[in-house]
C-alpha atoms as one frame of an Amber mdcrd trajectory, in Angstrom:
protein
   0.000   0.000   0.000   2.839   2.380   0.826   4.332   1.793  -2.635   1.016
   2.603  -4.283   0.632   5.819  -2.257   4.205   6.824  -3.119   3.617   6.182
  -6.838   0.333   8.097  -6.716   1.947  11.197  -5.181   4.972  11.006  -7.474
   2.607  10.869 -10.448   0.475  13.709  -9.129   3.484  15.955  -8.634   5.266
  15.195 -11.909   5.984  18.165 -14.161   3.357  18.262 -16.892   5.286  19.920
 -19.684   8.798  18.998 -20.697  10.174  21.385 -21.994   8.125  24.516 -21.300
  10.101  27.582 -22.415   9.112  31.141 -21.583   8.047  33.137 -24.619   7.237
  36.828 -24.326   6.758  36.544 -20.570   4.526  33.444 -20.572   5.176  29.727
 -20.616   4.596  27.875 -23.877   1.928  25.820 -22.081   0.033  29.034 -21.296
   0.177  30.144 -24.932  -0.973  26.727 -26.199  -3.817  26.738 -23.675  -5.144
  29.832 -25.467  -5.346  27.950 -28.764  -8.996  27.046 -29.141  -9.868  23.836
 -30.939 -10.308  23.693 -34.655 -12.549  26.598 -35.614 -12.176  29.569 -33.261
 -14.537  32.455 -33.707 -13.072  35.706 -35.035 -13.713  37.315 -31.637 -11.335
  34.990 -29.774  -8.523  37.482 -29.325  -6.457  35.214 -27.051  -6.414  32.470
 -29.686  -5.197  34.752 -32.457  -2.626  36.413 -30.204  -1.276  32.976 -29.218
  -1.020  31.931 -32.866   0.808  35.169 -33.685   3.288  34.765 -30.815   3.929
  31.078 -31.520   4.508  31.736 -35.238   6.918  34.553 -34.411   8.869  32.227
 -32.131   8.691  29.053 -34.230  12.414  28.162 -33.884  11.889  27.885 -30.108
   8.318  26.555 -30.237   8.687  23.684 -32.710  11.368  21.698 -30.810   9.410
  22.081 -27.552   6.181  20.858 -29.163   8.053  17.919 -30.675   9.274  17.164
 -27.142   5.677  17.157 -25.925   4.634  14.792 -28.710   7.457  12.389 -27.847
   6.618  12.459 -24.134   4.992   9.414 -22.573   3.554   9.107 -19.075   5.900
   7.585 -16.526   4.706   4.666 -14.423   3.849   6.918 -11.429   1.903   9.223
 -13.763   0.043   6.205 -15.181  -0.837   5.100 -11.622  -2.134   8.576 -10.819
  -4.082   8.751 -14.099  -5.655   5.312 -13.603  -6.611   6.153 -10.012  -8.165
   9.533 -10.796 -10.060   8.117 -13.787 -11.386   5.298 -11.598 -12.525   7.785
  -8.959 -14.179   9.917 -11.677 -16.039   6.830 -12.937 -17.207   5.774  -9.470
 -18.350   9.297  -8.615 -19.737   9.744 -12.136 -18.027  13.091 -12.484 -17.427
  14.721 -15.866 -14.130  13.799 -17.577 -11.275  16.006 -16.481 -12.698  16.700
 -13.035  -9.594  15.163 -11.483  -7.479  17.911 -13.070  -4.932  15.443 -14.440
  -2.763  16.781 -17.206  -0.729  13.927 -18.609   1.121  13.199 -21.804  -2.075
  12.658 -23.799  -3.190  16.205 -22.962   0.218  17.530 -24.023  -0.092  15.571
 -27.269  -3.404  17.264 -28.004  -2.111  20.720 -27.131   0.983  20.232 -29.319
  -1.098  18.950 -32.242  -3.539  21.874 -31.989  -0.685  24.382 -31.740   1.186
  22.941 -34.725  -2.046  22.947 -36.724  -2.921  26.524 -35.736   0.495  27.930
 -36.623   0.718  25.812 -39.778   4.116  24.384 -38.861   5.001  21.970 -41.658
   8.421  21.207 -40.190   9.349  17.640 -41.229  10.420  16.755 -37.685   7.095
  18.018 -36.293   5.090  15.992 -38.822   7.225  12.925 -38.006   6.541  13.450
 -34.281   2.804  13.682 -34.994   3.026  10.403 -36.920   4.921   8.713 -34.042
   2.255   9.888 -31.619  -0.487   8.727 -33.969   1.145   5.268 -34.033   1.373
   5.311 -30.218  -2.421   5.672 -30.001  -3.229   3.237 -32.823  -6.210   1.094
 -31.880  -7.249   3.264 -28.920 -10.199   5.570 -28.403  -8.350   8.581 -26.958
  -9.924  11.883 -28.012  -6.441  13.179 -28.799  -6.474  11.128 -32.003  -8.837
  13.710 -33.512  -6.374  16.497 -32.668  -3.520  14.530 -34.244  -5.505  13.599
 -37.365  -6.661  17.186 -37.916  -3.098  18.483 -37.526  -1.696  15.881 -39.922
  -4.451  16.608 -42.420  -3.708  20.330 -42.432   0.066  20.005 -42.393   0.117
  17.385 -45.144  -1.944  19.455 -47.625
């Protein structure tokens, strides 16, 4: 039991973004959080500002987003994720209530950011394909983010 508790707390307290550079006074994760899905409305100023900043800093942004795509949850993070998802199911709470932000969330954020800024960097597309292969045969919602990014960047 002590091992489980230790793994749970290690997973809970793991850094969620690796790497997470500061760009124009904010972390990359904060900028990518402002990127809204696939079809933002013209009035979403934060989205368009984030796209502008990320495009302007693409040499710094692209390698970090590739790092996010290549990230996988550690065993303690997987224990934490499994536990919080189980609790959410038992309590019948909406998905995401547990406030877990693991590798799959980073994969989605990276895919949406690459799509929004139109980054056709060969290494970024290859990282998207590796992540797509990682999720092959699963039902993770992040697959839609990855497919949409690959579709746009492969046009």
